[in-house]
N, C-alpha and C positions, 0 to 999 in steps of 0.2 A: 723454734721450729721453722719460722719464716726465713730466718737468716740461713739456716742449713739448706732450705729449699732453694733460695735464690743463689746461694753460693755454688750449688751443684747443678743448677738448671743448665741444660745443654744449649738452649737458645736464648742468647742475651739480647736479641731483638735487632741488632745491627743499627745502622743509622736510620732514624725515623724521619718521616716527612711531616709528621704532625703529632699532636697530643690531643686526643679526642675522647668523646664519650664511649667509644668502643675500641680504643687502642690506648692502653695504659702503659705500654712498654717504656715510654720516655719518663714517666713518673717513677717507675721502678729504677731506671738507670740513674736518675737524679738522686733518689734516696740512697742508692748504693754508693754513689759518689760522696755523699755526705759522710758515710761510714769511713770512707778512705780519708777524707779530710780530717775526721776526728781521730784517726789512728786506730779505729776499731776493726778495720779490714785492711789487708795489704794492698798496696798499689801495684798489684801483679795478678796474673791469671785472669779469672773471670771478673774479678773486681775492677781490674784495670780496663777490661773490655767495656764494662758498664760505664765507667767514667769517660772513656774515650768517645763512646757513642753519644752520650749525653752532650759532651762538649762539641762534637761535630755539628749537632743540631743547633746549639746555641750560637756557634760561630757563623752558621748559615744565616741566622737571623740578624746578627749584629753587623756582619760584614756582607759583601756582595757574594753570597753563596747561592745554594739551590732555592732558598726561600725568596720569592720575588717581593717587590714593594711597588705600590702604585706611585704615580707621579706625586701624589700628595703625601707619600711617606708611610702609608698603611701596609703592614705585613699582609701579603696576599697568598692564600693557600688554594681556595677553590670557590666556584660560583655560588654554591648553596651554603648559606649561613656561615660566611667567611669569618665573621667576628667571633664565632665560637673558637676557632683555631688561633685567631689573633690574641684573644683573651688568654688562652692556655699557654701560648708561647710567651706572652708578656709575663705571666705568672712565673713560668720557669726561669726567665731572665732575672726576675726580681729575687727569687729564692737563691739562685746561684750566685748572685752578687753578694748576698749575705754570707754564703759559704766562703767565697773568695776573700771577703773582707776579714772574716774571723780567722782565716788561715794566713792572712797577710800574703796572699798569693794573687797571681794574674792568670788569665786564660790565654793559652797559646793557640792562636788561630793562624790560618794560612797567610793572611795579610798583615800579621803582626800581633803583638800582645794586646789583650783587652783587659782594661782595669774594671774593678767593681763599679766605679762611677760611670763607665761607658755603658754597662748593662742597665744601670738606673736611668741613664739618659735615654736609652731606647724605651724603657718602661714609661717614662714621662711622655715621650712623643706619642706612643700608642694610646695611652690613657687620654691625653689631650685631644687626639684625633677622635676617639670614640665619643668624647663629651662635647664636641663642637668645633674644635680647631681643625677644620678640614675644608676642602674646596666648596662643599655644599653649605658650609656654615650651619650645619645641623648636628644637634646632639642625637646620638643613636640610642640613648637611654630615654625611654618614654617618661615624660613628666619632668625631665631635667632641662633647664635652660628655657630660652624664649622660643626656640624652634626645634621641634622633635616630631617623629612620625605620629600621625594621627589615625592611621589605619593599620596597626599591626595585625598580622594574621593570627588571630586568637578569638575563638568562638565566644567565650564568656565576656570578653571585652567589647565585642562588636554587637552583641544582642542586649537590648534594654533590660534593666532589672525588673523583676516582677512587681516591685514597688511602684514602678513607673508604668508598666504595661503588663497586667496579670494574665494576658492571653497566652495559653499554652503554646509552646513552640516545638513542633516535631523535629526529628533529626534532619529531614530534608527541608523542612520549613525554615530552618536556620539559614540555609543557602538561599532559598527563594525570597525570603523577606529581608534578610540582613546582609548576607555575604556580598551580593552584587550591587549594593548601594554604594555609590561614589560619594560617601559622606564620612566625616570623622566617626570613629568608634563611639558608641554610647557611653563607654566607661574608660577613663584614663588608666591604663595599666602601669601604674607607678613603679618605676625601677626596672621594668623589663627592658631588655636590649634586643633589638631586631637583628636580622642577619647581616645588615649593613650594605654599604655601597658595592657596586661592581668594580671590576679591575681598572676602570677609568674614573673612579671616584664619583660615579653618578648613582643617584638613588631615586627610585620611583616609589612614592608614598601611596601604595595600593595594596590592599589586603589580598588581592588575587595573585600578586607577584610574591608567592610564598618563599621563593629562594632568597629574596632580599628582606621581606617583611615578617617572616616567621620568628616568633620568640621561643626561647628555650630556657630551662633552668641551668643548663650547663654553661651558658655564656656569662651571666653575672656572677656565678659561683667563684671562679678563679679571680675575678676582679675585686672581690672582697679583700683578698690578701694584697692585691696590687694597690688598691686605694689606701689600705691601712699603712702600707709601707711609705706612701707618699704624703700621708697626713702630717 
């Protein structure tokens, strides 16, 4: 049913600028590409469109395309929670490298062919950057490494446990008593990944700077696959 739907779908998405929590076109394009690689779908018509569009995005990431990079080498998409988009793009590169390797194929990009190993090299650079190999020398995964964000924008992490302070905290009280404190969060939010640095590789460790310090579940989720592939 799903194959029939995607095969007849009139809008294949075009070249996407990101793969995010509310835009899954790229994911569908990559999965459709896998069917082409496996010989379960023809490399023509709508299926060829899906593959072409997926590869256009990947080429933009691995070569000097529409996707920018900071001077430190981080894939840069937008000011708010950029690492979400870096993580998903890195996951896409990781997955596609496996497709290419299994098919003994290469990715044809405007600036030349890209090998599966080239995609994995991009993957490693992005993963290393997120975990501390960056101009700030900071791991953007909370609790990992010797230097990481201490004020992630996360209410439960910033307010003391009832075991430590049983005083009830109202909704607004959380702001008054905890949000505006320029102190490390009361609880280390192990494994969370913040929004990350700005386009100049700078990061302000402040929970009030939600664009850089906000944590989400959609950022570490794709990195599970990335880290597994690098293990």
